[in-house]
C-alpha positions in Angstrom: 20.8 -15.2 5.9 18.0 -15.6 8.4 15.1 -18.0 7.0 11.7 -17.7 8.8 8.9 -20.2 8.2 5.7 -18.4 8.4 2.5 -20.4 9.1 -1.1 -18.7 8.2 -1.7 -18.6 12.4 0.9 -16.2 12.7 -0.3 -13.8 9.9 -2.1 -10.6 11.2 -5.7 -9.4 10.3 -6.5 -6.2 9.8 -9.2 -3.8 8.7 -8.5 -2.0 5.2 -7.3 1.6 5.2 -10.5 2.6 3.9 -13.0 0.4 6.1 -14.4 -1.5 3.4 -12.9 -4.9 4.0 -9.8 -6.6 5.8 -6.5 -8.0 4.8 -4.4 -10.8 6.5 -0.9 -9.4 6.5 1.4 -12.2 5.8 4.9 -10.1 5.9 6.2 -6.8 5.7 9.4 -4.5 5.8 9.6 -1.1 7.5 12.4 1.7 7.1 12.6 4.7 9.5 9.0 4.4 10.6 7.2 3.9 7.2 6.0 0.8 5.5 8.4 -0.3 2.8 6.8 -3.2 1.6 3.7 -5.5 2.5 2.4 -9.1 1.5 -0.9 -10.0 2.2 -4.3 -11.5 1.3 -7.4 -9.3 0.8 -10.9 -10.6 1.3 -12.9 -8.6 -0.9 -16.8 -9.1 0.2 -18.3 -6.4 -1.4 -17.7 -4.1 -4.8 -16.2 -0.7 -3.8 -13.6 1.5 -4.1 -9.8 0.8 -3.7 -7.7 2.3 -0.7 -5.5 5.1 -1.8 -1.5 4.0 -1.5 0.1 6.7 -3.1 3.7 6.4 -3.5 3.6 2.3 -3.4 3.6 0.1 -6.5 1.1 -2.7 -6.2 0.7 -6.2 -7.9 -2.3 -8.4 -7.1 -3.5 -11.9 -8.5 -6.6 -13.7 -7.7 -6.5 -16.8 -5.1 -10.3 -17.8 -4.9 -13.2 -16.9 -6.0 -14.6 -15.4 -9.6 -12.5 -12.5 -9.4 -13.0 -8.7 -9.7 -12.9 -6.3 -12.3 -10.7 -3.2 -12.1 -12.3 0.0 -12.9 -9.9 2.7 -13.5 -10.8 6.3 -14.0 -8.1 7.0 -16.6 -7.6 3.5 -18.1 -9.3 0.6 -19.4 -11.0 -1.9 -17.2 -9.0 -5.0 -16.1 -10.2 -8.5 -15.2 -8.5 -10.3 -12.2 -10.6 -13.3 -13.3 -7.4 -16.1 -13.7 -5.9 -17.5 -10.3 -2.2 -16.8 -10.1 -1.9 -14.1 -13.0 -0.1 -11.2 -11.6 -1.3 -7.5 -12.5 0.9 -4.4 -11.7 -0.3 -0.8 -11.0 0.3 2.5 -9.3 -1.2 2.3 -5.9 -2.1 6.0 -6.2 -4.7 5.6 -9.0 -8.3 5.9 -8.5 -9.7 2.2 -8.9 -13.1 0.8 -8.3 -13.2 -3.2 -7.4 -16.7 -4.7 -8.8 -16.9 -8.4 -7.6 -17.5 -10.5 -11.0 -19.5 -13.3 -8.8 -19.6 -13.3 -5.1 -16.6 -12.6 -2.5 -13.0 -13.2 -3.8 -9.6 -13.3 -2.5 -6.9 -11.6 -3.9 -2.9 -11.7 -3.1 -1.5 -8.3 -2.6 2.2 -7.0 -2.8 2.6 -3.3 -2.1 6.4 -2.1 -2.3 7.4 1.9 -1.9 8.2 2.7 -5.4 10.9 5.6 -4.3 12.8 3.3 -1.7 12.7 -0.1 -3.2 11.7 -2.3 -5.8 9.6 -5.6 -6.2 9.2 -8.6 -8.3 6.7 -11.4 -8.4 7.2 -14.8 -10.4 4.8 -17.7 -10.4 6.2 -21.2 -10.6 4.8 -24.6 -11.3 6.7 -27.4 -9.4 6.3 -31.1 -10.0 7.7 -33.8 -7.9 11.4 -33.1 -9.6 13.4 -30.6 -7.7 13.5 -27.1 -9.3 16.7 -25.3 -8.8 16.5 -21.3 -8.4 18.8 -18.8 -7.3 17.1 -15.4 -5.2 19.7 -12.5 -5.1 17.7 -10.0 -3.0 17.8 -8.1 0.3 14.3 -10.0 1.1 13.1 -12.8 -0.7 9.7 -14.4 0.2 8.3 -18.2 -1.4 4.7 -18.3 -0.8 2.9 -21.7 -1.7 -0.2 -20.8 -3.9 -1.3 -24.6 -4.3 -0.2 -28.2 -3.1 2.5 -28.9 -0.5 6.0 -28.0 -1.1 9.3 -28.9 -0.1 12.1 -26.7 0.1 15.9 -27.2 0.6 17.8 -23.6 1.4 21.6 -23.8 2.2 21.4 -27.1 3.7 18.2 -26.8 5.5 14.9 -28.3 4.6 11.4 -26.5 5.1 7.9 -28.4 4.4 5.5 -25.6 3.6 1.6 -26.3 3.4 -0.5 -24.2 0.9 -0.5 -20.5 1.7 2.8 -20.7 4.2 5.9 -18.8 3.5 9.5 -19.0 3.8 10.9 -15.8 4.2 14.6 -15.4 3.8 16.4 -12.0 5.2 20.0 -11.1 3.5 22.1 -9.5 6.3 25.8 -7.9 5.4 27.2 -5.4 3.2 27.3 -7.5 0.1 24.5 -8.9 -1.3 25.1 -12.5 -1.9 22.3 -14.7 -3.8 20.8 -17.9 -1.9 20.0 -21.4 -3.9 16.7 -23.0 -3.3 15.6 -26.6 -4.3 12.0 -26.7 -4.7 9.8 -29.9 -5.2 6.1 -30.4 -4.6 5.2 -32.7 -2.1 2.6 -34.3 -4.1 2.1 -34.8 -7.9 2.4 -30.6 -8.6 2.4 -27.5 -6.6 2.8 -24.0 -7.4 4.7 -20.8 -5.7 5.0 -17.1 -5.9 8.5 -16.0 -5.6 8.8 -12.6 -4.6 12.1 -10.3 -4.3 12.6 -7.0 -2.4 15.7 -4.9 -3.1 15.9 -1.3 -1.4 17.0 1.3 -3.6 20.5 2.9 -2.9 20.3 6.7 -3.1 24.0 8.7 -4.2 25.0 9.6 -0.9 23.0 7.0 1.2 
């Protein structure tokens, strides 16, 4: 296992694919020169179309602001107006994002749907430690609110809000890692992300 404590000064800001905004890239993985997955924070300053990410599965959730309404051509509208509630959709679908009341920030997870799978879960933490076991090729713990203390295989990490613990598995046999998580204050909240490569026949 390799543990990496990612602080916000290491995140990479870049323009949207369609030029309509900016994204703060937290972490990403690549395979054979193509993005396999990416975890990021998008700043939505104006209403407009989402970039086309055909071939990727997208999960978004509101971090700050009043939120956005996703208007799909082939499905009912979806309001993203409750903080830290994930919504999953096909990145190739045509969608317009209309701001509800001013700028918003969204958490985004994108995964190449043909070559990997991704999961995202939100956990509420108190001062008493909560134990979780993660069984993924790559696992990430992103602090949504508060400060969080993590014990991982005898190593301690103190994460502030919007910092990340990235765990990369190495070796031919996938083994899990057990984490003990506790809020540094009265309460905290984290997103747990798991990425797993799809094993194709003959690979």
